[in-house]
PDB file of N, CA, C and O in Angstrom:
ATOM      1  N   UNK A   1     136.407 115.358  68.287  1.00  0.00           N
ATOM      2  CA  UNK A   1     136.647 113.950  68.015  1.00  0.00           C
ATOM      3  C   UNK A   1     137.892 113.732  67.167  1.00  0.00           C
ATOM      4  O   UNK A   1     137.956 112.784  66.383  1.00  0.00           O
ATOM      5  N   UNK A   2     138.865 114.594  67.320  1.00  0.00           N
ATOM      6  CA  UNK A   2     140.130 114.475  66.618  1.00  0.00           C
ATOM      7  C   UNK A   2     141.084 113.618  67.452  1.00  0.00           C
ATOM      8  O   UNK A   2     141.412 113.987  68.580  1.00  0.00           O
ATOM      9  N   UNK A   3     141.537 112.476  66.913  1.00  0.00           N
ATOM     10  CA  UNK A   3     142.373 111.590  67.723  1.00  0.00           C
ATOM     11  C   UNK A   3     143.660 112.255  68.212  1.00  0.00           C
ATOM     12  O   UNK A   3     144.126 111.971  69.316  1.00  0.00           O
ATOM     13  N   UNK A   4     144.223 113.119  67.410  1.00  0.00           N
ATOM     14  CA  UNK A   4     145.469 113.774  67.816  1.00  0.00           C
ATOM     15  C   UNK A   4     145.260 114.700  69.013  1.00  0.00           C
ATOM     16  O   UNK A   4     146.089 114.727  69.923  1.00  0.00           O
ATOM     17  N   UNK A   5     144.172 115.453  69.023  1.00  0.00           N
ATOM     18  CA  UNK A   5     143.931 116.356  70.159  1.00  0.00           C
ATOM     19  C   UNK A   5     143.596 115.563  71.428  1.00  0.00           C
ATOM     20  O   UNK A   5     143.983 115.957  72.528  1.00  0.00           O
ATOM     21  N   UNK A   6     142.879 114.451  71.274  1.00  0.00           N
ATOM     22  CA  UNK A   6     142.571 113.619  72.439  1.00  0.00           C
ATOM     23  C   UNK A   6     143.855 112.992  72.976  1.00  0.00           C
ATOM     24  O   UNK A   6     144.020 112.831  74.185  1.00  0.00           O
ATOM     25  N   UNK A   7     144.749 112.646  72.080  1.00  0.00           N
ATOM     26  CA  UNK A   7     146.031 112.081  72.518  1.00  0.00           C
ATOM     27  C   UNK A   7     146.856 113.102  73.299  1.00  0.00           C
ATOM     28  O   UNK A   7     147.494 112.757  74.293  1.00  0.00           O
ATOM     29  N   UNK A   8     146.845 114.342  72.856  1.00  0.00           N
ATOM     30  CA  UNK A   8     147.536 115.401  73.611  1.00  0.00           C
ATOM     31  C   UNK A   8     146.907 115.573  74.987  1.00  0.00           C
ATOM     32  O   UNK A   8     147.597 115.781  75.985  1.00  0.00           O
ATOM     33  N   UNK A   9     145.584 115.482  75.015  1.00  0.00           N
ATOM     34  CA  UNK A   9     144.882 115.558  76.305  1.00  0.00           C
ATOM     35  C   UNK A   9     145.331 114.413  77.222  1.00  0.00           C
ATOM     36  O   UNK A   9     145.591 114.620  78.407  1.00  0.00           O
ATOM     37  N   UNK A  10     145.418 113.214  76.661  1.00  0.00           N
ATOM     38  CA  UNK A  10     145.842 112.056  77.443  1.00  0.00           C
ATOM     39  C   UNK A  10     147.256 112.246  77.986  1.00  0.00           C
ATOM     40  O   UNK A  10     147.534 111.909  79.137  1.00  0.00           O
ATOM     41  N   UNK A  11     148.141 112.783  77.161  1.00  0.00           N
ATOM     42  CA  UNK A  11     149.513 113.014  77.619  1.00  0.00           C
ATOM     43  C   UNK A  11     149.556 114.029  78.756  1.00  0.00           C
ATOM     44  O   UNK A  11     150.324 113.871  79.705  1.00  0.00           O
ATOM     45  N   UNK A  12     148.738 115.061  78.660  1.00  0.00           N
ATOM     46  CA  UNK A  12     148.681 116.056  79.739  1.00  0.00           C
ATOM     47  C   UNK A  12     148.147 115.419  81.023  1.00  0.00           C
ATOM     48  O   UNK A  12     148.664 115.675  82.111  1.00  0.00           O
ATOM     49  N   UNK A  13     147.122 114.599  80.894  1.00  0.00           N
ATOM     50  CA  UNK A  13     146.546 113.923  82.061  1.00  0.00           C
ATOM     51  C   UNK A  13     147.555 112.971  82.705  1.00  0.00           C
ATOM     52  O   UNK A  13     147.615 112.853  83.929  1.00  0.00           O
ATOM     53  N   UNK A  14     148.344 112.298  81.871  1.00  0.00           N
ATOM     54  CA  UNK A  14     149.401 111.427  82.411  1.00  0.00           C
ATOM     55  C   UNK A  14     150.388 112.231  83.244  1.00  0.00           C
ATOM     56  O   UNK A  14     150.763 111.822  84.342  1.00  0.00           O
ATOM     57  N   UNK A  15     150.802 113.360  82.724  1.00  0.00           N
ATOM     58  CA  UNK A  15     151.783 114.192  83.437  1.00  0.00           C
ATOM     59  C   UNK A  15     151.230 114.730  84.754  1.00  0.00           C
ATOM     60  O   UNK A  15     151.977 115.016  85.689  1.00  0.00           O
ATOM     61  N   UNK A  16     149.919 114.860  84.803  1.00  0.00           N
ATOM     62  CA  UNK A  16     149.277 115.320  86.041  1.00  0.00           C
ATOM     63  C   UNK A  16     148.993 114.163  87.005  1.00  0.00           C
ATOM     64  O   UNK A  16     148.511 114.378  88.116  1.00  0.00           O
ATOM     65  N   UNK A  17     149.293 112.953  86.575  1.00  0.00           N
ATOM     66  CA  UNK A  17     149.042 111.790  87.424  1.00  0.00           C
ATOM     67  C   UNK A  17     147.588 111.380  87.471  1.00  0.00           C
ATOM     68  O   UNK A  17     147.178 110.650  88.373  1.00  0.00           O
ATOM     69  N   UNK A  18     146.807 111.836  86.518  1.00  0.00           N
ATOM     70  CA  UNK A  18     145.383 111.496  86.459  1.00  0.00           C
ATOM     71  C   UNK A  18     145.221 110.281  85.543  1.00  0.00           C
ATOM     72  O   UNK A  18     144.737 110.377  84.415  1.00  0.00           O
ATOM     73  N   UNK A  19     145.649 109.136  86.080  1.00  0.00           N
ATOM     74  CA  UNK A  19     145.792 107.920  85.291  1.00  0.00           C
ATOM     75  C   UNK A  19     144.481 107.437  84.684  1.00  0.00           C
ATOM     76  O   UNK A  19     144.442 107.103  83.500  1.00  0.00           O
ATOM     77  N   UNK A  20     143.419 107.393  85.461  1.00  0.00           N
ATOM     78  CA  UNK A  20     142.136 106.878  84.943  1.00  0.00           C
ATOM     79  C   UNK A  20     141.646 107.699  83.765  1.00  0.00           C
ATOM     80  O   UNK A  20     141.201 107.149  82.757  1.00  0.00           O
ATOM     81  N   UNK A  21     141.727 109.015  83.892  1.00  0.00           N
ATOM     82  CA  UNK A  21     141.281 109.883  82.804  1.00  0.00           C
ATOM     83  C   UNK A  21     142.178 109.747  81.580  1.00  0.00           C
ATOM     84  O   UNK A  21     141.698 109.785  80.447  1.00  0.00           O
ATOM     85  N   UNK A  22     143.471 109.591  81.807  1.00  0.00           N
ATOM     86  CA  UNK A  22     144.405 109.412  80.693  1.00  0.00           C
ATOM     87  C   UNK A  22     144.099 108.116  79.946  1.00  0.00           C
ATOM     88  O   UNK A  22     144.101 108.082  78.715  1.00  0.00           O
ATOM     89  N   UNK A  23     143.837 107.060  80.699  1.00  0.00           N
ATOM     90  CA  UNK A  23     143.523 105.768  80.082  1.00  0.00           C
ATOM     91  C   UNK A  23     142.231 105.857  79.280  1.00  0.00           C
ATOM     92  O   UNK A  23     142.147 105.323  78.174  1.00  0.00           O
ATOM     93  N   UNK A  24     141.229 106.526  79.830  1.00  0.00           N
ATOM     94  CA  UNK A  24     139.969 106.726  79.093  1.00  0.00           C
ATOM     95  C   UNK A  24     140.220 107.461  77.779  1.00  0.00           C
ATOM     96  O   UNK A  24     139.709 107.062  76.732  1.00  0.00           O
ATOM     97  N   UNK A  25     141.006 108.531  77.835  1.00  0.00           N
ATOM     98  CA  UNK A  25     141.295 109.320  76.634  1.00  0.00           C
ATOM     99  C   UNK A  25     142.059 108.482  75.607  1.00  0.00           C
ATOM    100  O   UNK A  25     141.803 108.595  74.409  1.00  0.00           O
ATOM    101  N   UNK A  26     142.980 107.653  76.058  1.00  0.00           N
ATOM    102  CA  UNK A  26     143.723 106.807  75.125  1.00  0.00           C
ATOM    103  C   UNK A  26     142.820 105.758  74.481  1.00  0.00           C
ATOM    104  O   UNK A  26     142.979 105.452  73.299  1.00  0.00           O
ATOM    105  N   UNK A  27     141.884 105.209  75.233  1.00  0.00           N
ATOM    106  CA  UNK A  27     140.920 104.279  74.628  1.00  0.00           C
ATOM    107  C   UNK A  27     140.065 105.004  73.580  1.00  0.00           C
ATOM    108  O   UNK A  27     139.769 104.441  72.526  1.00  0.00           O
ATOM    109  N   UNK A  28     139.668 106.248  73.866  1.00  0.00           N
ATOM    110  CA  UNK A  28     138.909 107.024  72.871  1.00  0.00           C
ATOM    111  C   UNK A  28     139.757 107.246  71.621  1.00  0.00           C
ATOM    112  O   UNK A  28     139.254 107.129  70.504  1.00  0.00           O
ATOM    113  N   UNK A  29     141.030 107.562  71.800  1.00  0.00           N
ATOM    114  CA  UNK A  29     141.921 107.772  70.663  1.00  0.00           C
ATOM    115  C   UNK A  29     142.035 106.488  69.843  1.00  0.00           C
ATOM    116  O   UNK A  29     142.006 106.525  68.613  1.00  0.00           O
ATOM    117  N   UNK A  30     142.164 105.366  70.524  1.00  0.00           N
ATOM    118  CA  UNK A  30     142.273 104.086  69.829  1.00  0.00           C
ATOM    119  C   UNK A  30     141.010 103.769  69.044  1.00  0.00           C
ATOM    120  O   UNK A  30     141.080 103.217  67.946  1.00  0.00           O
ATOM    121  N   UNK A  31     139.869 104.112  69.598  1.00  0.00           N
ATOM    122  CA  UNK A  31     138.604 103.884  68.892  1.00  0.00           C
ATOM    123  C   UNK A  31     138.547 104.702  67.603  1.00  0.00           C
ATOM    124  O   UNK A  31     138.072 104.225  66.572  1.00  0.00           O
ATOM    125  N   UNK A  32     139.036 105.938  67.678  1.00  0.00           N
ATOM    126  CA  UNK A  32     139.002 106.821  66.508  1.00  0.00           C
ATOM    127  C   UNK A  32     140.084 106.494  65.481  1.00  0.00           C
ATOM    128  O   UNK A  32     139.893 106.718  64.286  1.00  0.00           O
ATOM    129  N   UNK A  33     141.213 105.967  65.938  1.00  0.00           N
ATOM    130  CA  UNK A  33     142.322 105.664  65.034  1.00  0.00           C
ATOM    131  C   UNK A  33     142.978 104.343  65.443  1.00  0.00           C
ATOM    132  O   UNK A  33     144.075 104.339  66.002  1.00  0.00           O
ATOM    133  N   UNK A  34     142.303 103.219  65.165  1.00  0.00           N
ATOM    134  CA  UNK A  34     142.792 101.924  65.634  1.00  0.00           C
ATOM    135  C   UNK A  34     144.091 101.458  64.966  1.00  0.00           C
ATOM    136  O   UNK A  34     144.714 100.511  65.446  1.00  0.00           O
ATOM    137  N   UNK A  35     144.507 102.095  63.884  1.00  0.00           N
ATOM    138  CA  UNK A  35     145.729 101.686  63.192  1.00  0.00           C
ATOM    139  C   UNK A  35     146.991 102.317  63.763  1.00  0.00           C
ATOM    140  O   UNK A  35     148.098 101.931  63.385  1.00  0.00           O
ATOM    141  N   UNK A  36     146.844 103.275  64.661  1.00  0.00           N
ATOM    142  CA  UNK A  36     148.002 103.977  65.220  1.00  0.00           C
ATOM    143  C   UNK A  36     148.614 103.151  66.348  1.00  0.00           C
ATOM    144  O   UNK A  36     148.105 103.146  67.469  1.00  0.00           O
ATOM    145  N   UNK A  37     149.700 102.461  66.047  1.00  0.00           N
ATOM    146  CA  UNK A  37     150.340 101.577  67.020  1.00  0.00           C
ATOM    147  C   UNK A  37     150.894 102.352  68.214  1.00  0.00           C
ATOM    148  O   UNK A  37     150.956 101.819  69.321  1.00  0.00           O
ATOM    149  N   UNK A  38     151.293 103.597  68.000  1.00  0.00           N
ATOM    150  CA  UNK A  38     151.865 104.364  69.118  1.00  0.00           C
ATOM    151  C   UNK A  38     150.831 104.628  70.208  1.00  0.00           C
ATOM    152  O   UNK A  38     151.197 104.809  71.369  1.00  0.00           O
ATOM    153  N   UNK A  39     149.558 104.654  69.858  1.00  0.00           N
ATOM    154  CA  UNK A  39     148.511 104.792  70.871  1.00  0.00           C
ATOM    155  C   UNK A  39     148.500 103.556  71.763  1.00  0.00           C
ATOM    156  O   UNK A  39     148.368 103.660  72.982  1.00  0.00           O
ATOM    157  N   UNK A  40     148.640 102.395  71.146  1.00  0.00           N
ATOM    158  CA  UNK A  40     148.697 101.160  71.921  1.00  0.00           C
ATOM    159  C   UNK A  40     149.890 101.131  72.849  1.00  0.00           C
ATOM    160  O   UNK A  40     149.780 100.701  73.997  1.00  0.00           O
ATOM    161  N   UNK A  41     151.028 101.587  72.357  1.00  0.00           N
ATOM    162  CA  UNK A  41     152.219 101.649  73.204  1.00  0.00           C
ATOM    163  C   UNK A  41     151.985 102.542  74.410  1.00  0.00           C
ATOM    164  O   UNK A  41     152.297 102.175  75.543  1.00  0.00           O
ATOM    165  N   UNK A  42     151.429 103.725  74.150  1.00  0.00           N
ATOM    166  CA  UNK A  42     151.193 104.675  75.233  1.00  0.00           C
ATOM    167  C   UNK A  42     150.142 104.156  76.206  1.00  0.00           C
ATOM    168  O   UNK A  42     150.261 104.355  77.415  1.00  0.00           O
ATOM    169  N   UNK A  43     149.115 103.492  75.686  1.00  0.00           N
ATOM    170  CA  UNK A  43     148.058 102.951  76.540  1.00  0.00           C
ATOM    171  C   UNK A  43     148.600 101.851  77.459  1.00  0.00           C
ATOM    172  O   UNK A  43     148.334 101.858  78.661  1.00  0.00           O
ATOM    173  N   UNK A  44     149.350 100.920  76.898  1.00  0.00           N
ATOM    174  CA  UNK A  44     149.920  99.838  77.712  1.00  0.00           C
ATOM    175  C   UNK A  44     150.886 100.417  78.750  1.00  0.00           C
ATOM    176  O   UNK A  44     150.881 100.008  79.912  1.00  0.00           O
ATOM    177  N   UNK A  45     151.698 101.356  78.324  1.00  0.00           N
ATOM    178  CA  UNK A  45     152.643 101.999  79.243  1.00  0.00           C
ATOM    179  C   UNK A  45     151.912 102.720  80.383  1.00  0.00           C
ATOM    180  O   UNK A  45     152.327 102.639  81.539  1.00  0.00           O
ATOM    181  N   UNK A  46     150.835 103.416  80.056  1.00  0.00           N
ATOM    182  CA  UNK A  46     150.066 104.147  81.056  1.00  0.00           C
ATOM    183  C   UNK A  46     149.398 103.191  82.040  1.00  0.00           C
ATOM    184  O   UNK A  46     149.407 103.433  83.247  1.00  0.00           O
ATOM    185  N   UNK A  47     148.824 102.115  81.531  1.00  0.00           N
ATOM    186  CA  UNK A  47     148.216 101.122  82.421  1.00  0.00           C
ATOM    187  C   UNK A  47     149.272 100.528  83.350  1.00  0.00           C
ATOM    188  O   UNK A  47     149.004 100.303  84.530  1.00  0.00           O
ATOM    189  N   UNK A  48     150.455 100.277  82.829  1.00  0.00           N
ATOM    190  CA  UNK A  48     151.528  99.739  83.663  1.00  0.00           C
ATOM    191  C   UNK A  48     151.933 100.741  84.746  1.00  0.00           C
ATOM    192  O   UNK A  48     152.080 100.373  85.911  1.00  0.00           O
ATOM    193  N   UNK A  49     152.110 101.996  84.362  1.00  0.00           N
ATOM    194  CA  UNK A  49     152.512 103.021  85.328  1.00  0.00           C
ATOM    195  C   UNK A  49     151.437 103.228  86.389  1.00  0.00           C
ATOM    196  O   UNK A  49     151.739 103.599  87.523  1.00  0.00           O
ATOM    197  N   UNK A  50     150.181 102.986  86.017  1.00  0.00           N
ATOM    198  CA  UNK A  50     149.079 103.106  86.978  1.00  0.00           C
ATOM    199  C   UNK A  50     148.922 101.825  87.804  1.00  0.00           C
ATOM    200  O   UNK A  50     147.989 101.701  88.597  1.00  0.00           O
ATOM    201  N   UNK A  51     149.828 100.891  87.615  1.00  0.00           N
ATOM    202  CA  UNK A  51     149.841  99.610  88.330  1.00  0.00           C
ATOM    203  C   UNK A  51     148.601  98.757  88.018  1.00  0.00           C
ATOM    204  O   UNK A  51     148.138  97.977  88.850  1.00  0.00           O
ATOM    205  N   UNK A  52     148.093  98.926  86.829  1.00  0.00           N
ATOM    206  CA  UNK A  52     146.972  98.110  86.350  1.00  0.00           C
ATOM    207  C   UNK A  52     147.551  97.013  85.455  1.00  0.00           C
ATOM    208  O   UNK A  52     147.356  97.003  84.240  1.00  0.00           O
ATOM    209  N   UNK A  53     148.254  96.109  86.086  1.00  0.00           N
ATOM    210  CA  UNK A  53     149.049  95.136  85.352  1.00  0.00           C
ATOM    211  C   UNK A  53     148.204  94.194  84.507  1.00  0.00           C
ATOM    212  O   UNK A  53     148.537  93.938  83.350  1.00  0.00           O
ATOM    213  N   UNK A  54     147.126  93.680  85.062  1.00  0.00           N
ATOM    214  CA  UNK A  54     146.271  92.763  84.297  1.00  0.00           C
ATOM    215  C   UNK A  54     145.682  93.474  83.075  1.00  0.00           C
ATOM    216  O   UNK A  54     145.585  92.882  81.999  1.00  0.00           O
ATOM    217  N   UNK A  55     145.293  94.730  83.237  1.00  0.00           N
ATOM    218  CA  UNK A  55     144.758  95.502  82.111  1.00  0.00           C
ATOM    219  C   UNK A  55     145.837  95.719  81.059  1.00  0.00           C
ATOM    220  O   UNK A  55     145.558  95.643  79.862  1.00  0.00           O
ATOM    221  N   UNK A  56     147.060  95.988  81.488  1.00  0.00           N
ATOM    222  CA  UNK A  56     148.163  96.191  80.546  1.00  0.00           C
ATOM    223  C   UNK A  56     148.423  94.923  79.736  1.00  0.00           C
ATOM    224  O   UNK A  56     148.689  94.989  78.536  1.00  0.00           O
ATOM    225  N   UNK A  57     148.344  93.772  80.398  1.00  0.00           N
ATOM    226  CA  UNK A  57     148.528  92.498  79.703  1.00  0.00           C
ATOM    227  C   UNK A  57     147.431  92.301  78.661  1.00  0.00           C
ATOM    228  O   UNK A  57     147.706  91.938  77.518  1.00  0.00           O
ATOM    229  N   UNK A  58     146.187  92.544  79.067  1.00  0.00           N
ATOM    230  CA  UNK A  58     145.068  92.392  78.137  1.00  0.00           C
ATOM    231  C   UNK A  58     145.153  93.334  76.949  1.00  0.00           C
ATOM    232  O   UNK A  58     144.885  92.937  75.815  1.00  0.00           O
ATOM    233  N   UNK A  59     145.522  94.573  77.208  1.00  0.00           N
ATOM    234  CA  UNK A  59     145.638  95.546  76.124  1.00  0.00           C
ATOM    235  C   UNK A  59     146.781  95.176  75.189  1.00  0.00           C
ATOM    236  O   UNK A  59     146.648  95.288  73.971  1.00  0.00           O
ATOM    237  N   UNK A  60     147.909  94.732  75.755  1.00  0.00           N
ATOM    238  CA  UNK A  60     149.045  94.310  74.924  1.00  0.00           C
ATOM    239  C   UNK A  60     148.638  93.136  74.039  1.00  0.00           C
ATOM    240  O   UNK A  60     148.976  93.102  72.855  1.00  0.00           O
ATOM    241  N   UNK A  61     147.924  92.188  74.598  1.00  0.00           N
ATOM    242  CA  UNK A  61     147.474  91.034  73.815  1.00  0.00           C
ATOM    243  C   UNK A  61     146.510  91.458  72.713  1.00  0.00           C
ATOM    244  O   UNK A  61     146.567  90.938  71.599  1.00  0.00           O
ATOM    245  N   UNK A  62     145.621  92.406  73.026  1.00  0.00           N
ATOM    246  CA  UNK A  62     144.682  92.916  72.035  1.00  0.00           C
ATOM    247  C   UNK A  62     145.422  93.566  70.868  1.00  0.00           C
ATOM    248  O   UNK A  62     145.103  93.312  69.707  1.00  0.00           O
ATOM    249  N   UNK A  63     146.404  94.398  71.177  1.00  0.00           N
ATOM    250  CA  UNK A  63     147.157  95.054  70.113  1.00  0.00           C
ATOM    251  C   UNK A  63     147.973  94.046  69.308  1.00  0.00           C
ATOM    252  O   UNK A  63     148.136  94.210  68.099  1.00  0.00           O
ATOM    253  N   UNK A  64     148.482  93.015  69.959  1.00  0.00           N
ATOM    254  CA  UNK A  64     149.250  91.990  69.247  1.00  0.00           C
ATOM    255  C   UNK A  64     148.368  91.235  68.246  1.00  0.00           C
ATOM    256  O   UNK A  64     148.835  90.835  67.179  1.00  0.00           O
ATOM    257  N   UNK A  65     147.094  91.044  68.596  1.00  0.00           N
ATOM    258  CA  UNK A  65     146.169  90.330  67.705  1.00  0.00           C
ATOM    259  C   UNK A  65     145.820  91.144  66.469  1.00  0.00           C
ATOM    260  O   UNK A  65     145.551  90.575  65.411  1.00  0.00           O
ATOM    261  N   UNK A  66     145.821  92.451  66.585  1.00  0.00           N
ATOM    262  CA  UNK A  66     145.331  93.229  65.443  1.00  0.00           C
ATOM    263  C   UNK A  66     146.386  94.019  64.696  1.00  0.00           C
ATOM    264  O   UNK A  66     146.062  94.689  63.716  1.00  0.00           O
ATOM    265  N   UNK A  67     147.628  93.964  65.121  1.00  0.00           N
ATOM    266  CA  UNK A  67     148.658  94.700  64.396  1.00  0.00           C
ATOM    267  C   UNK A  67     150.025  94.107  64.678  1.00  0.00           C
ATOM    268  O   UNK A  67     150.179  93.200  65.496  1.00  0.00           O
ATOM    269  N   UNK A  68     151.003  94.640  63.984  1.00  0.00           N
ATOM    270  CA  UNK A  68     152.380  94.242  64.243  1.00  0.00           C
ATOM    271  C   UNK A  68     152.715  94.603  65.675  1.00  0.00           C
ATOM    272  O   UNK A  68     152.408  95.702  66.137  1.00  0.00           O
ATOM    273  N   UNK A  69     153.334  93.694  66.361  1.00  0.00           N
ATOM    274  CA  UNK A  69     153.629  93.911  67.772  1.00  0.00           C
ATOM    275  C   UNK A  69     154.852  94.795  67.932  1.00  0.00           C
ATOM    276  O   UNK A  69     155.891  94.564  67.315  1.00  0.00           O
ATOM    277  N   UNK A  70     154.713  95.781  68.747  1.00  0.00           N
ATOM    278  CA  UNK A  70     155.796  96.693  69.075  1.00  0.00           C
ATOM    279  C   UNK A  70     156.703  96.062  70.123  1.00  0.00           C
ATOM    280  O   UNK A  70     156.206  95.458  71.074  1.00  0.00           O
ATOM    281  N   UNK A  71     158.015  96.185  69.975  1.00  0.00           N
ATOM    282  CA  UNK A  71     158.915  95.673  71.012  1.00  0.00           C
ATOM    283  C   UNK A  71     158.647  96.307  72.379  1.00  0.00           C
ATOM    284  O   UNK A  71     158.807  95.653  73.409  1.00  0.00           O
ATOM    285  N   UNK A  72     158.242  97.574  72.389  1.00  0.00           N
ATOM    286  CA  UNK A  72     157.923  98.246  73.657  1.00  0.00           C
ATOM    287  C   UNK A  72     156.728  97.576  74.324  1.00  0.00           C
ATOM    288  O   UNK A  72     156.752  97.319  75.528  1.00  0.00           O
ATOM    289  N   UNK A  73     155.687  97.291  73.554  1.00  0.00           N
ATOM    290  CA  UNK A  73     154.494  96.638  74.103  1.00  0.00           C
ATOM    291  C   UNK A  73     154.854  95.249  74.638  1.00  0.00           C
ATOM    292  O   UNK A  73     154.380  94.851  75.702  1.00  0.00           O
ATOM    293  N   UNK A  74     155.682  94.522  73.908  1.00  0.00           N
ATOM    294  CA  UNK A  74     156.098  93.184  74.355  1.00  0.00           C
ATOM    295  C   UNK A  74     156.856  93.283  75.677  1.00  0.00           C
ATOM    296  O   UNK A  74     156.615  92.498  76.594  1.00  0.00           O
ATOM    297  N   UNK A  75     157.772  94.250  75.774  1.00  0.00           N
ATOM    298  CA  UNK A  75     158.555  94.409  77.004  1.00  0.00           C
ATOM    299  C   UNK A  75     157.680  94.791  78.191  1.00  0.00           C
ATOM    300  O   UNK A  75     157.811  94.219  79.273  1.00  0.00           O
ATOM    301  N   UNK A  76     156.787  95.757  77.989  1.00  0.00           N
ATOM    302  CA  UNK A  76     155.918  96.177  79.088  1.00  0.00           C
ATOM    303  C   UNK A  76     154.988  95.041  79.493  1.00  0.00           C
ATOM    304  O   UNK A  76     154.700  94.859  80.676  1.00  0.00           O
ATOM    305  N   UNK A  77     154.519  94.274  78.507  1.00  0.00           N
ATOM    306  CA  UNK A  77     153.664  93.131  78.828  1.00  0.00           C
ATOM    307  C   UNK A  77     154.428  92.147  79.708  1.00  0.00           C
ATOM    308  O   UNK A  77     153.878  91.611  80.671  1.00  0.00           O
ATOM    309  N   UNK A  78     155.687  91.911  79.380  1.00  0.00           N
ATOM    310  CA  UNK A  78     156.505  91.010  80.185  1.00  0.00           C
ATOM    311  C   UNK A  78     156.679  91.498  81.609  1.00  0.00           C
ATOM    312  O   UNK A  78     156.571  90.718  82.556  1.00  0.00           O
ATOM    313  N   UNK A  79     156.949  92.791  81.766  1.00  0.00           N
ATOM    314  CA  UNK A  79     157.089  93.358  83.111  1.00  0.00           C
ATOM    315  C   UNK A  79     155.766  93.273  83.878  1.00  0.00           C
ATOM    316  O   UNK A  79     155.753  92.989  85.076  1.00  0.00           O
ATOM    317  N   UNK A  80     154.655  93.520  83.179  1.00  0.00           N
ATOM    318  CA  UNK A  80     153.341  93.442  83.831  1.00  0.00           C
ATOM    319  C   UNK A  80     153.054  92.009  84.274  1.00  0.00           C
ATOM    320  O   UNK A  80     152.539  91.785  85.370  1.00  0.00           O
ATOM    321  N   UNK A  81     153.389  91.040  83.418  1.00  0.00           N
ATOM    322  CA  UNK A  81     153.182  89.641  83.780  1.00  0.00           C
ATOM    323  C   UNK A  81     154.024  89.275  84.999  1.00  0.00           C
ATOM    324  O   UNK A  81     153.559  88.565  85.891  1.00  0.00           O
ATOM    325  N   UNK A  82     155.264  89.762  85.034  1.00  0.00           N
ATOM    326  CA  UNK A  82     156.134  89.517  86.183  1.00  0.00           C
ATOM    327  C   UNK A  82     155.533  90.126  87.451  1.00  0.00           C
ATOM    328  O   UNK A  82     155.598  89.519  88.521  1.00  0.00           O
ATOM    329  N   UNK A  83     154.952  91.318  87.336  1.00  0.00           N
ATOM    330  CA  UNK A  83     154.327  91.965  88.494  1.00  0.00           C
ATOM    331  C   UNK A  83     153.113  91.187  88.975  1.00  0.00           C
ATOM    332  O   UNK A  83     152.846  91.134  90.176  1.00  0.00           O
ATOM    333  N   UNK A  84     152.376  90.582  88.051  1.00  0.00           N
ATOM    334  CA  UNK A  84     151.170  89.840  88.412  1.00  0.00           C
ATOM    335  C   UNK A  84     151.506  88.507  89.074  1.00  0.00           C
ATOM    336  O   UNK A  84     150.968  88.177  90.130  1.00  0.00           O
ATOM    337  N   UNK A  85     152.400  87.743  88.445  1.00  0.00           N
ATOM    338  CA  UNK A  85     152.623  86.389  88.965  1.00  0.00           C
ATOM    339  C   UNK A  85     153.986  86.169  89.620  1.00  0.00           C
ATOM    340  O   UNK A  85     154.214  85.131  90.241  1.00  0.00           O
ATOM    341  N   UNK A  86     154.883  87.131  89.487  1.00  0.00           N
ATOM    342  CA  UNK A  86     156.188  87.018  90.128  1.00  0.00           C
ATOM    343  C   UNK A  86     157.053  85.901  89.573  1.00  0.00           C
ATOM    344  O   UNK A  86     158.056  85.529  90.182  1.00  0.00           O
ATOM    345  N   UNK A  87     156.670  85.361  88.422  1.00  0.00           N
ATOM    346  CA  UNK A  87     157.383  84.245  87.830  1.00  0.00           C
ATOM    347  C   UNK A  87     158.409  84.749  86.828  1.00  0.00           C
ATOM    348  O   UNK A  87     158.063  85.112  85.704  1.00  0.00           O
ATOM    349  N   UNK A  88     159.658  84.769  87.233  1.00  0.00           N
ATOM    350  CA  UNK A  88     160.722  85.236  86.356  1.00  0.00           C
ATOM    351  C   UNK A  88     160.909  84.377  85.128  1.00  0.00           C
ATOM    352  O   UNK A  88     161.351  84.863  84.087  1.00  0.00           O
ATOM    353  N   UNK A  89     160.571  83.086  85.242  1.00  0.00           N
ATOM    354  CA  UNK A  89     160.708  82.189  84.091  1.00  0.00           C
ATOM    355  C   UNK A  89     159.763  82.614  82.958  1.00  0.00           C
ATOM    356  O   UNK A  89     160.162  82.632  81.794  1.00  0.00           O
ATOM    357  N   UNK A  90     158.523  82.954  83.295  1.00  0.00           N
ATOM    358  CA  UNK A  90     157.581  83.445  82.284  1.00  0.00           C
ATOM    359  C   UNK A  90     158.080  84.748  81.673  1.00  0.00           C
ATOM    360  O   UNK A  90     157.910  84.985  80.477  1.00  0.00           O
ATOM    361  N   UNK A  91     158.690  85.582  82.488  1.00  0.00           N
ATOM    362  CA  UNK A  91     159.206  86.863  82.005  1.00  0.00           C
ATOM    363  C   UNK A  91     160.305  86.622  80.961  1.00  0.00           C
ATOM    364  O   UNK A  91     160.337  87.301  79.935  1.00  0.00           O
ATOM    365  N   UNK A  92     161.180  85.688  81.206  1.00  0.00           N
ATOM    366  CA  UNK A  92     162.286  85.439  80.283  1.00  0.00           C
ATOM    367  C   UNK A  92     161.790  84.889  78.939  1.00  0.00           C
ATOM    368  O   UNK A  92     162.461  85.048  77.919  1.00  0.00           O
ATOM    369  N   UNK A  93     160.626  84.248  78.937  1.00  0.00           N
ATOM    370  CA  UNK A  93     160.069  83.709  77.680  1.00  0.00           C
ATOM    371  C   UNK A  93     159.389  84.768  76.838  1.00  0.00           C
ATOM    372  O   UNK A  93     159.107  84.531  75.663  1.00  0.00           O
ATOM    373  N   UNK A  94     159.119  85.926  77.406  1.00  0.00           N
ATOM    374  CA  UNK A  94     158.368  86.954  76.693  1.00  0.00           C
ATOM    375  C   UNK A  94     159.201  87.593  75.623  1.00  0.00           C
ATOM    376  O   UNK A  94     158.724  88.484  74.920  1.00  0.00           O
TER     377      UNK A  94
END
């Protein structure tokens, strides 16, 4: 139950293209260490790469509510929103 070892596991799973398992591991890491903003960045990025755009938006919004928002999370959220609705105007406001 060490968040750092689970995070390494998640990174390995990402590299293997095992997106669902990587996302599960990142959620476990976040549960164990909710203050680590880099976990949120990696989780949102992984959801985006897995083409789970709505989930990436929800996770980005969740992290924004509970911590300082990372510019990376904001950018990925914008790209995910663009993928979901195709509205470039909404993307430019992000």
